[in-house]
Backbone and ligand atoms as CSV (ligand in chain L), in Angstrom:
chain,resi,resn,atom,element,x,y,z
A,1,MET,N,N,6.757,37.647,-40.880
A,1,MET,CA,C,6.128,38.762,-41.588
A,1,MET,C,C,4.617,38.680,-41.406
A,2,HIS,N,N,4.065,39.792,-41.031
A,2,HIS,CA,C,2.617,39.793,-40.848
A,2,HIS,C,C,1.916,40.298,-42.110
A,3,LEU,N,N,0.935,39.535,-42.596
A,3,LEU,CA,C,0.136,39.977,-43.742
A,3,LEU,C,C,-1.258,40.328,-43.246
A,4,HIS,N,N,-1.709,41.448,-43.698
A,4,HIS,CA,C,-3.062,41.870,-43.347
A,4,HIS,C,C,-4.061,40.925,-44.010
A,5,ARG,N,N,-5.188,40.761,-43.426
A,5,ARG,CA,C,-6.214,39.859,-43.940
A,5,ARG,C,C,-6.595,40.226,-45.392
A,6,TYR,N,N,-6.731,41.544,-45.651
A,6,TYR,CA,C,-7.105,41.961,-47.002
A,6,TYR,C,C,-6.014,41.633,-48.010
A,7,GLU,N,N,-4.729,41.752,-47.560
A,7,GLU,CA,C,-3.614,41.395,-48.454
A,7,GLU,C,C,-3.670,39.920,-48.816
A,8,LYS,N,N,-3.982,39.082,-47.811
A,8,LYS,CA,C,-4.084,37.644,-48.063
A,8,LYS,C,C,-5.192,37.344,-49.074
A,9,ILE,N,N,-6.335,38.012,-48.875
A,9,ILE,CA,C,-7.461,37.796,-49.794
A,9,ILE,C,C,-7.070,38.224,-51.209
A,10,TRP,N,N,-6.402,39.367,-51.300
A,10,TRP,CA,C,-6.006,39.900,-52.606
A,10,TRP,C,C,-4.986,38.985,-53.300
A,11,LEU,N,N,-4.008,38.470,-52.540
A,11,LEU,CA,C,-3.031,37.535,-53.087
A,11,LEU,C,C,-3.706,36.251,-53.569
A,12,LEU,N,N,-4.615,35.737,-52.752
A,12,LEU,CA,C,-5.349,34.527,-53.115
A,12,LEU,C,C,-6.154,34.765,-54.395
A,13,PHE,N,N,-6.790,35.937,-54.481
A,13,PHE,CA,C,-7.572,36.276,-55.668
A,13,PHE,C,C,-6.682,36.284,-56.917
A,14,GLY,N,N,-5.475,36.895,-56.776
A,14,GLY,CA,C,-4.538,36.956,-57.909
A,14,GLY,C,C,-4.105,35.580,-58.363
A,15,VAL,N,N,-3.710,34.738,-57.409
A,15,VAL,CA,C,-3.241,33.387,-57.740
A,15,VAL,C,C,-4.370,32.565,-58.368
A,16,LEU,N,N,-5.572,32.646,-57.781
A,16,LEU,CA,C,-6.697,31.884,-58.328
A,16,LEU,C,C,-7.050,32.349,-59.746
A,17,SER,N,N,-7.029,33.673,-59.989
A,17,SER,CA,C,-7.333,34.179,-61.341
A,17,SER,C,C,-6.334,33.627,-62.346
A,18,LEU,N,N,-5.050,33.627,-61.946
A,18,LEU,CA,C,-4.005,33.123,-62.839
A,18,LEU,C,C,-4.265,31.660,-63.183
A,19,ILE,N,N,-4.602,30.864,-62.158
A,19,ILE,CA,C,-4.861,29.441,-62.389
A,19,ILE,C,C,-6.064,29.268,-63.324
A,20,VAL,N,N,-7.130,30.036,-63.065
A,20,VAL,CA,C,-8.337,29.927,-63.896
A,20,VAL,C,C,-8.015,30.292,-65.343
A,21,PHE,N,N,-7.346,31.429,-65.588
A,21,PHE,CA,C,-7.097,31.874,-66.964
A,21,PHE,C,C,-6.147,30.932,-67.693
A,22,LEU,N,N,-5.084,30.483,-67.026
A,22,LEU,CA,C,-4.149,29.561,-67.686
A,22,LEU,C,C,-4.821,28.226,-67.978
A,23,SER,N,N,-5.731,27.774,-67.077
A,23,SER,CA,C,-6.455,26.531,-67.328
A,23,SER,C,C,-7.341,26.666,-68.550
A,24,ILE,N,N,-8.033,27.815,-68.666
A,24,ILE,CA,C,-8.908,28.028,-69.826
A,24,ILE,C,C,-8.089,27.968,-71.111
A,25,VAL,N,N,-6.955,28.661,-71.142
A,25,VAL,CA,C,-6.102,28.672,-72.340
A,25,VAL,C,C,-5.614,27.255,-72.667
A,26,GLY,N,N,-5.143,26.547,-71.637
A,26,GLY,CA,C,-4.616,25.202,-71.839
A,26,GLY,C,C,-5.681,24.232,-72.316
A,27,ILE,N,N,-6.829,24.231,-71.646
A,27,ILE,CA,C,-7.885,23.274,-71.977
A,27,ILE,C,C,-8.427,23.540,-73.382
A,28,THR,N,N,-8.648,24.825,-73.736
A,28,THR,CA,C,-9.174,25.099,-75.076
A,28,THR,C,C,-8.139,24.754,-76.149
A,29,ALA,N,N,-6.850,24.978,-75.873
A,29,ALA,CA,C,-5.823,24.632,-76.865
A,29,ALA,C,C,-5.830,23.134,-77.133
A,30,PHE,N,N,-5.918,22.325,-76.070
A,30,PHE,CA,C,-5.977,20.868,-76.262
A,30,PHE,C,C,-7.263,20.463,-76.947
A,31,ALA,N,N,-8.399,21.056,-76.498
A,31,ALA,CA,C,-9.695,20.679,-77.065
A,31,ALA,C,C,-9.756,20.982,-78.557
A,32,HIS,N,N,-9.151,22.081,-78.988
A,32,HIS,CA,C,-9.167,22.441,-80.408
A,32,HIS,C,C,-8.022,21.808,-81.182
A,33,GLY,N,N,-7.187,21.056,-80.493
A,33,GLY,CA,C,-6.079,20.379,-81.176
A,33,GLY,C,C,-5.053,21.333,-81.752
A,34,HIS,N,N,-4.796,22.420,-81.070
A,34,HIS,CA,C,-3.829,23.394,-81.587
A,34,HIS,C,C,-2.426,22.803,-81.648
A,35,THR,N,N,-1.734,23.106,-82.725
A,35,THR,CA,C,-0.340,22.690,-82.878
A,35,THR,C,C,0.454,23.931,-83.231
A,36,PRO,N,N,1.782,23.858,-83.226
A,36,PRO,CA,C,2.544,25.034,-83.645
A,36,PRO,C,C,2.099,25.494,-85.032
A,37,ALA,N,N,2.099,26.796,-85.280
A,37,ALA,CA,C,1.632,27.344,-86.543
A,37,ALA,C,C,2.327,26.660,-87.707
A,38,GLY,N,N,1.541,26.222,-88.702
A,38,GLY,CA,C,2.135,25.623,-89.884
A,38,GLY,C,C,2.258,24.120,-89.810
A,39,GLY,N,N,1.989,23.516,-88.656
A,39,GLY,CA,C,2.018,22.065,-88.548
A,39,GLY,C,C,3.284,21.545,-87.921
A,40,MET,N,N,3.341,20.214,-87.789
A,40,MET,CA,C,4.455,19.607,-87.071
A,40,MET,C,C,5.208,18.602,-87.932
A,41,ASP,N,N,5.078,18.703,-89.258
A,41,ASP,CA,C,5.771,17.749,-90.122
A,41,ASP,C,C,7.270,17.991,-90.057
A,42,ILE,N,N,8.027,16.904,-90.056
A,42,ILE,CA,C,9.474,17.056,-90.018
A,42,ILE,C,C,10.112,16.447,-91.265
A,43,ILE,N,N,11.327,16.877,-91.557
A,43,ILE,CA,C,12.045,16.428,-92.739
A,43,ILE,C,C,13.536,16.489,-92.409
A,44,ASP,N,N,14.314,15.599,-93.027
A,44,ASP,CA,C,15.765,15.668,-92.851
A,44,ASP,C,C,16.298,16.777,-93.753
A,45,PRO,N,N,16.847,17.854,-93.168
A,45,PRO,CA,C,17.256,18.998,-93.998
A,45,PRO,C,C,18.355,18.647,-94.999
A,46,GLU,N,N,19.048,17.535,-94.776
A,46,GLU,CA,C,20.093,17.144,-95.730
A,46,GLU,C,C,19.542,16.301,-96.872
A,47,LYS,N,N,18.278,15.869,-96.746
A,47,LYS,CA,C,17.693,15.029,-97.793
A,47,LYS,C,C,16.490,15.706,-98.447
A,48,VAL,N,N,16.443,17.059,-98.366
A,48,VAL,CA,C,15.294,17.793,-98.908
A,48,VAL,C,C,15.121,17.509,-100.402
A,49,ASN,N,N,16.234,17.500,-101.137
A,49,ASN,CA,C,16.140,17.334,-102.595
A,49,ASN,C,C,15.677,15.942,-103.011
A,50,GLU,N,N,15.702,14.977,-102.081
A,50,GLU,CA,C,15.255,13.619,-102.412
A,50,GLU,C,C,13.879,13.329,-101.842
A,51,THR,N,N,13.347,14.263,-101.032
A,51,THR,CA,C,12.095,13.994,-100.327
A,51,THR,C,C,10.936,14.710,-101.024
A,52,ALA,N,N,9.856,13.947,-101.288
A,52,ALA,CA,C,8.664,14.550,-101.881
A,52,ALA,C,C,8.019,15.480,-100.870
A,53,PRO,N,N,7.408,16.601,-101.282
A,53,PRO,CA,C,7.279,17.089,-102.667
A,53,PRO,C,C,8.464,17.952,-103.118
A,54,PHE,N,N,9.507,18.038,-102.287
A,54,PHE,CA,C,10.583,18.998,-102.584
A,54,PHE,C,C,11.579,18.467,-103.621
A,55,ASN,N,N,11.460,17.159,-103.955
A,55,ASN,CA,C,12.326,16.637,-105.017
A,55,ASN,C,C,11.907,17.202,-106.375
A,56,ASP,N,N,10.665,17.701,-106.430
A,56,ASP,CA,C,10.183,18.311,-107.670
A,56,ASP,C,C,9.392,19.566,-107.300
A,57,PRO,N,N,10.080,20.623,-106.828
A,57,PRO,CA,C,9.355,21.792,-106.339
A,57,PRO,C,C,8.596,22.514,-107.448
A,58,GLY,N,N,7.528,23.166,-107.061
A,58,GLY,CA,C,6.724,23.896,-108.041
A,58,GLY,C,C,5.243,23.716,-107.767
A,59,VAL,N,N,4.427,24.088,-108.751
A,59,VAL,CA,C,2.975,24.090,-108.604
A,59,VAL,C,C,2.406,22.759,-109.078
A,60,LYS,N,N,1.541,22.159,-108.265
A,60,LYS,CA,C,0.853,20.932,-108.673
A,60,LYS,C,C,-0.629,21.079,-108.388
A,61,GLN,N,N,-1.449,20.669,-109.343
A,61,GLN,CA,C,-2.884,20.730,-109.123
A,61,GLN,C,C,-3.311,19.480,-108.376
A,62,ILE,N,N,-3.972,19.659,-107.222
A,62,ILE,CA,C,-4.401,18.509,-106.424
A,62,ILE,C,C,-5.797,18.075,-106.854
A,63,ASP,N,N,-6.719,19.023,-106.949
A,63,ASP,CA,C,-8.023,18.745,-107.543
A,63,ASP,C,C,-8.515,20.020,-108.225
A,64,LYS,N,N,-9.827,20.036,-108.592
A,64,LYS,CA,C,-10.365,21.138,-109.391
A,64,LYS,C,C,-10.078,22.515,-108.783
A,65,ASP,N,N,-10.165,22.614,-107.466
A,65,ASP,CA,C,-10.055,23.927,-106.824
A,65,ASP,C,C,-8.855,24.064,-105.895
A,66,THR,N,N,-7.960,23.098,-105.914
A,66,THR,CA,C,-6.836,23.137,-104.966
A,66,THR,C,C,-5.510,22.901,-105.674
A,67,TYR,N,N,-4.555,23.733,-105.313
A,67,TYR,CA,C,-3.202,23.598,-105.851
A,67,TYR,C,C,-2.229,23.537,-104.688
A,68,GLU,N,N,-1.153,22.785,-104.883
A,68,GLU,CA,C,-0.093,22.790,-103.878
A,68,GLU,C,C,1.159,23.370,-104.515
A,69,VAL,N,N,1.801,24.269,-103.776
A,69,VAL,CA,C,3.053,24.846,-104.252
A,69,VAL,C,C,4.156,24.443,-103.279
A,70,ALA,N,N,5.071,23.603,-103.755
A,70,ALA,CA,C,6.208,23.191,-102.928
A,70,ALA,C,C,7.382,24.101,-103.241
A,71,ILE,N,N,7.936,24.710,-102.192
A,71,ILE,CA,C,9.032,25.661,-102.372
A,71,ILE,C,C,10.131,25.341,-101.360
A,72,VAL,N,N,11.369,25.378,-101.840
A,72,VAL,CA,C,12.515,25.193,-100.954
A,72,VAL,C,C,13.174,26.556,-100.753
A,73,ALA,N,N,13.341,26.952,-99.508
A,73,ALA,CA,C,14.028,28.212,-99.210
A,73,ALA,C,C,15.483,27.919,-98.891
A,74,GLN,N,N,16.362,28.744,-99.397
A,74,GLN,CA,C,17.793,28.595,-99.116
A,74,GLN,C,C,18.431,29.957,-99.247
A,75,THR,N,N,19.626,30.114,-98.695
A,75,THR,CA,C,20.301,31.402,-98.818
A,75,THR,C,C,20.704,31.607,-100.276
A,76,PHE,N,N,20.337,32.615,-101.001
A,76,PHE,CA,C,19.406,33.655,-100.598
A,76,PHE,C,C,18.316,33.722,-101.664
A,77,GLY,N,N,17.457,32.731,-101.660
A,77,GLY,CA,C,16.393,32.696,-102.648
A,77,GLY,C,C,15.440,31.543,-102.414
A,78,TYR,N,N,14.489,31.426,-103.348
A,78,TYR,CA,C,13.490,30.366,-103.266
A,78,TYR,C,C,13.567,29.527,-104.534
A,79,ASN,N,N,13.331,28.238,-104.381
A,79,ASN,CA,C,13.289,27.339,-105.521
A,79,ASN,C,C,11.906,26.700,-105.585
A,80,PRO,N,N,11.124,26.870,-106.650
A,80,PRO,CA,C,11.467,27.578,-107.878
A,80,PRO,C,C,11.436,29.096,-107.705
A,81,ALA,N,N,12.155,29.781,-108.560
A,81,ALA,CA,C,12.250,31.235,-108.454
A,81,ALA,C,C,10.960,31.906,-108.901
A,82,LYS,N,N,10.229,31.271,-109.814
A,82,LYS,CA,C,9.018,31.910,-110.347
A,82,LYS,C,C,7.835,30.962,-110.172
A,83,VAL,N,N,6.751,31.466,-109.588
A,83,VAL,CA,C,5.573,30.644,-109.349
A,83,VAL,C,C,4.366,31.322,-109.989
A,84,LYS,N,N,3.563,30.506,-110.691
A,84,LYS,CA,C,2.347,31.017,-111.324
A,84,LYS,C,C,1.164,30.229,-110.801
A,85,VAL,N,N,0.207,30.924,-110.161
A,85,VAL,CA,C,-0.965,30.227,-109.629
A,85,VAL,C,C,-2.237,30.971,-110.027
A,86,PRO,N,N,-3.376,30.256,-110.081
A,86,PRO,CA,C,-4.631,30.908,-110.469
A,86,PRO,C,C,-5.295,31.656,-109.307
A,87,ALA,N,N,-6.015,32.714,-109.623
A,87,ALA,CA,C,-6.802,33.437,-108.610
A,87,ALA,C,C,-8.070,32.641,-108.311
A,88,GLY,N,N,-8.593,32.821,-107.107
A,88,GLY,CA,C,-9.865,32.212,-106.738
A,88,GLY,C,C,-9.786,30.741,-106.399
A,89,LYS,N,N,-8.604,30.157,-106.369
A,89,LYS,CA,C,-8.453,28.740,-106.012
A,89,LYS,C,C,-7.618,28.649,-104.735
A,90,GLU,N,N,-7.836,27.557,-104.003
A,90,GLU,CA,C,-7.060,27.375,-102.778
A,90,GLU,C,C,-5.631,26.963,-103.134
A,91,ILE,N,N,-4.689,27.730,-102.629
A,91,ILE,CA,C,-3.283,27.424,-102.865
A,91,ILE,C,C,-2.681,26.991,-101.534
A,92,ILE,N,N,-2.149,25.792,-101.492
A,92,ILE,CA,C,-1.485,25.323,-100.266
A,92,ILE,C,C,0.019,25.459,-100.460
A,93,PHE,N,N,0.606,26.398,-99.741
A,93,PHE,CA,C,2.062,26.577,-99.799
A,93,PHE,C,C,2.707,25.592,-98.833
A,94,THR,N,N,3.659,24.837,-99.327
A,94,THR,CA,C,4.388,23.860,-98.515
A,94,THR,C,C,5.859,24.186,-98.635
A,95,LEU,N,N,6.468,24.557,-97.522
A,95,LEU,CA,C,7.859,25.025,-97.578
A,95,LEU,C,C,8.750,24.328,-96.580
A,96,THR,N,N,10.014,24.281,-96.918
A,96,THR,CA,C,11.036,23.901,-95.970
A,96,THR,C,C,12.309,24.645,-96.329
A,97,SER,N,N,13.288,24.580,-95.427
A,97,SER,CA,C,14.557,25.257,-95.656
A,97,SER,C,C,15.669,24.216,-95.643
A,98,VAL,N,N,16.704,24.446,-96.438
A,98,VAL,CA,C,17.831,23.507,-96.422
A,98,VAL,C,C,18.969,24.001,-95.537
A,99,ASP,N,N,18.917,25.261,-95.109
A,99,ASP,CA,C,20.044,25.764,-94.324
A,99,ASP,C,C,19.630,26.437,-93.014
A,100,VAL,N,N,19.232,27.687,-93.085
A,100,VAL,CA,C,18.906,28.425,-91.854
A,100,VAL,C,C,17.435,28.825,-91.861
A,101,VAL,N,N,17.016,29.522,-90.825
A,101,VAL,CA,C,15.622,29.959,-90.731
A,101,VAL,C,C,15.378,31.100,-91.719
A,102,HIS,N,N,14.368,30.937,-92.549
A,102,HIS,CA,C,13.934,31.985,-93.468
A,102,HIS,C,C,12.462,32.257,-93.202
A,103,SER,N,N,11.898,33.184,-93.957
A,103,SER,CA,C,10.449,33.310,-93.923
A,103,SER,C,C,9.942,33.399,-95.346
A,104,PHE,N,N,8.639,33.209,-95.473
A,104,PHE,CA,C,7.983,33.313,-96.773
A,104,PHE,C,C,6.796,34.226,-96.534
A,105,THR,N,N,6.987,35.486,-96.855
A,105,THR,CA,C,6.004,36.511,-96.544
A,105,THR,C,C,5.500,37.124,-97.837
A,106,ILE,N,N,4.217,36.949,-98.097
A,106,ILE,CA,C,3.642,37.517,-99.315
A,106,ILE,C,C,3.051,38.869,-98.966
A,107,GLU,N,N,3.624,39.894,-99.541
A,107,GLU,CA,C,3.231,41.263,-99.204
A,107,GLU,C,C,1.755,41.504,-99.512
A,108,GLY,N,N,1.079,42.168,-98.594
A,108,GLY,CA,C,-0.325,42.521,-98.796
A,108,GLY,C,C,-1.290,41.387,-98.529
A,109,THR,N,N,-0.799,40.258,-97.999
A,109,THR,CA,C,-1.678,39.139,-97.653
A,109,THR,C,C,-1.415,38.739,-96.205
A,110,LYS,N,N,-2.170,37.710,-95.769
A,110,LYS,CA,C,-1.947,37.222,-94.408
A,110,LYS,C,C,-0.915,36.114,-94.377
A,111,VAL,N,N,-0.272,35.831,-95.514
A,111,VAL,CA,C,0.710,34.743,-95.553
A,111,VAL,C,C,2.040,35.258,-95.015
A,112,ASN,N,N,2.459,34.717,-93.890
A,112,ASN,CA,C,3.728,35.091,-93.269
A,112,ASN,C,C,4.244,33.842,-92.573
A,113,MET,N,N,4.960,33.006,-93.330
A,113,MET,CA,C,5.359,31.695,-92.813
A,113,MET,C,C,6.804,31.735,-92.365
A,114,MET,N,N,7.064,31.047,-91.276
A,114,MET,CA,C,8.426,30.853,-90.856
A,114,MET,C,C,8.898,29.553,-91.488
A,115,VAL,N,N,10.064,29.572,-92.096
A,115,VAL,CA,C,10.563,28.390,-92.789
A,115,VAL,C,C,11.801,27.907,-92.044
A,116,VAL,N,N,11.645,26.774,-91.376
A,116,VAL,CA,C,12.670,26.289,-90.453
A,116,VAL,C,C,13.287,25.006,-91.009
A,117,PRO,N,N,14.627,24.894,-91.019
A,117,PRO,CA,C,15.222,23.649,-91.477
A,117,PRO,C,C,14.790,22.482,-90.598
A,118,GLY,N,N,14.445,21.362,-91.226
A,118,GLY,CA,C,13.984,20.199,-90.462
A,118,GLY,C,C,12.481,20.154,-90.279
A,119,ARG,N,N,11.803,21.229,-90.678
A,119,ARG,CA,C,10.344,21.295,-90.523
A,119,ARG,C,C,9.697,21.595,-91.866
A,120,ILE,N,N,8.477,21.117,-92.018
A,120,ILE,CA,C,7.706,21.448,-93.210
A,120,ILE,C,C,6.561,22.342,-92.768
A,121,THR,N,N,6.463,23.504,-93.382
A,121,THR,CA,C,5.441,24.473,-93.000
A,121,THR,C,C,4.387,24.557,-94.106
A,122,HIS,N,N,3.129,24.536,-93.696
A,122,HIS,CA,C,2.028,24.632,-94.656
A,122,HIS,C,C,1.228,25.897,-94.386
A,123,LYS,N,N,0.692,26.476,-95.445
A,123,LYS,CA,C,-0.226,27.601,-95.286
A,123,LYS,C,C,-1.120,27.634,-96.506
A,124,SER,N,N,-2.424,27.703,-96.235
A,124,SER,CA,C,-3.376,27.736,-97.333
A,124,SER,C,C,-3.816,29.183,-97.572
A,125,TYR,N,N,-3.901,29.566,-98.838
A,125,TYR,CA,C,-4.319,30.934,-99.135
A,125,TYR,C,C,-5.020,30.964,-100.491
A,126,THR,N,N,-6.010,31.824,-100.602
A,126,THR,CA,C,-6.712,32.011,-101.873
A,126,THR,C,C,-6.544,33.461,-102.301
A,127,PHE,N,N,-5.936,33.665,-103.459
A,127,PHE,CA,C,-5.756,35.022,-103.977
A,127,PHE,C,C,-7.070,35.461,-104.622
A,128,ASP,N,N,-7.605,36.596,-104.170
A,128,ASP,CA,C,-8.852,37.099,-104.741
A,128,ASP,C,C,-8.619,37.773,-106.079
A,129,LYS,N,N,-7.493,38.485,-106.184
A,129,LYS,CA,C,-7.245,39.283,-107.388
A,129,LYS,C,C,-5.983,38.823,-108.100
A,130,PRO,N,N,-6.029,38.788,-109.446
A,130,PRO,CA,C,-4.797,38.468,-110.168
A,130,PRO,C,C,-3.782,39.604,-110.052
A,131,GLY,N,N,-2.549,39.306,-110.360
A,131,GLY,CA,C,-1.509,40.328,-110.276
A,131,GLY,C,C,-0.197,39.697,-109.852
A,132,ASN,N,N,0.808,40.537,-109.676
A,132,ASN,CA,C,2.103,40.053,-109.211
A,132,ASN,C,C,2.254,40.375,-107.735
A,133,TYR,N,N,2.567,39.357,-106.958
A,133,TYR,CA,C,2.710,39.515,-105.514
A,133,TYR,C,C,4.174,39.334,-105.133
A,134,LEU,N,N,4.666,40.304,-104.369
A,134,LEU,CA,C,6.053,40.253,-103.921
A,134,LEU,C,C,6.177,39.323,-102.710
A,135,VAL,N,N,7.169,38.461,-102.751
A,135,VAL,CA,C,7.460,37.574,-101.627
A,135,VAL,C,C,8.813,37.966,-101.056
A,136,ILE,N,N,8.881,38.162,-99.764
A,136,ILE,CA,C,10.155,38.519,-99.141
A,136,ILE,C,C,10.458,37.586,-97.971
A,137,CYS,N,N,11.749,37.565,-97.616
A,137,CYS,CA,C,12.187,36.834,-96.426
A,137,CYS,C,C,12.322,37.867,-95.315
A,138,ASN,N,N,11.616,37.666,-94.215
A,138,ASN,CA,C,11.732,38.652,-93.135
A,138,ASN,C,C,12.478,38.122,-91.911
A,139,GLU,N,N,13.164,36.975,-92.093
A,139,GLU,CA,C,14.041,36.483,-91.029
A,139,GLU,C,C,15.471,36.733,-91.487
A,140,TYR,N,N,16.238,37.472,-90.712
A,140,TYR,CA,C,17.606,37.761,-91.137
A,140,TYR,C,C,18.373,36.448,-91.285
A,141,CYS,N,N,18.833,36.163,-92.502
A,141,CYS,CA,C,19.398,34.835,-92.775
A,141,CYS,C,C,20.834,34.905,-93.272
A,142,GLY,N,N,21.451,36.079,-93.283
A,142,GLY,CA,C,22.844,36.174,-93.705
A,142,GLY,C,C,23.094,37.438,-94.490
A,143,THR,N,N,24.297,37.515,-95.055
A,143,THR,CA,C,24.717,38.760,-95.701
A,143,THR,C,C,23.866,39.103,-96.924
A,144,GLY,N,N,23.265,38.105,-97.565
A,144,GLY,CA,C,22.460,38.385,-98.764
A,144,GLY,C,C,20.974,38.435,-98.471
A,145,HIS,N,N,20.637,38.556,-97.198
A,145,HIS,CA,C,19.224,38.508,-96.778
A,145,HIS,C,C,18.348,39.489,-97.557
A,146,HIS,N,N,18.871,40.700,-97.786
A,146,HIS,CA,C,18.054,41.729,-98.436
A,146,HIS,C,C,17.816,41.432,-99.917
A,147,PHE,N,N,18.542,40.437,-100.471
A,147,PHE,CA,C,18.280,40.035,-101.861
A,147,PHE,C,C,17.235,38.928,-101.939
A,148,MET,N,N,16.864,38.391,-100.793
A,148,MET,CA,C,16.014,37.204,-100.787
A,148,MET,C,C,14.564,37.586,-101.024
A,149,GLN,N,N,14.157,37.469,-102.259
A,149,GLN,CA,C,12.783,37.777,-102.618
A,149,GLN,C,C,12.419,37.040,-103.889
A,150,THR,N,N,11.127,36.958,-104.145
A,150,THR,CA,C,10.662,36.377,-105.387
A,150,THR,C,C,9.289,36.983,-105.690
A,151,GLU,N,N,8.659,36.493,-106.735
A,151,GLU,CA,C,7.366,37.044,-107.097
A,151,GLU,C,C,6.415,35.908,-107.435
A,152,ILE,N,N,5.168,36.070,-107.072
A,152,ILE,CA,C,4.148,35.097,-107.449
A,152,ILE,C,C,3.240,35.766,-108.458
A,153,GLU,N,N,3.076,35.111,-109.591
A,153,GLU,CA,C,2.163,35.642,-110.605
A,153,GLU,C,C,0.821,34.960,-110.436
A,154,VAL,N,N,-0.209,35.745,-110.144
A,154,VAL,CA,C,-1.544,35.211,-109.979
A,154,VAL,C,C,-2.355,35.585,-111.218
A,155,TYR,N,N,-2.813,34.558,-111.923
A,155,TYR,CA,C,-3.553,34.806,-113.176
A,155,TYR,C,C,-5.027,34.466,-113.005
A,156,GLN,N,N,-5.827,35.065,-113.854
A,156,GLN,CA,C,-7.270,34.800,-113.860
A,156,GLN,C,C,-7.488,33.497,-114.620
A,157,PRO,N,N,-7.991,32.437,-113.983
A,157,PRO,CA,C,-8.151,31.175,-114.697
A,157,PRO,C,C,-9.268,31.230,-115.742
L,1,CU,CU,CU,16.105,34.283,-95.896
């Protein structure tokens, strides 16, 4: 097969651009220490109820301005069912699943976590305004998926 000189140059340009762009993405990802969204912590999904912090799920104050909320997702709900956190403080959501893939999506915020069995997912968020926030599961997890929701009550401290 005969390739015209310009075709060869154009092909070389395409391949070189691809190498340059993929190298930039790869090198910056390593340099910034990027990991899968939510972290890489693992947990035995059969021992969730015995493993901290999920052995005692709920809200815990870590320091003056930081709270951790440990939540276990399961078909078709979240444990604990009701969460109360203060506005204006950093809330670290820590989740895992005991069965299938769920999500923890707080409507009207940037919190949209995938909750995978065997993994612990973290997401930090600060609620600016008090109120009730709807939490839904947006990963189809079974016949009761559409019932899988809860509410977060954000109060003015
Ligand atoms: Cu679900």
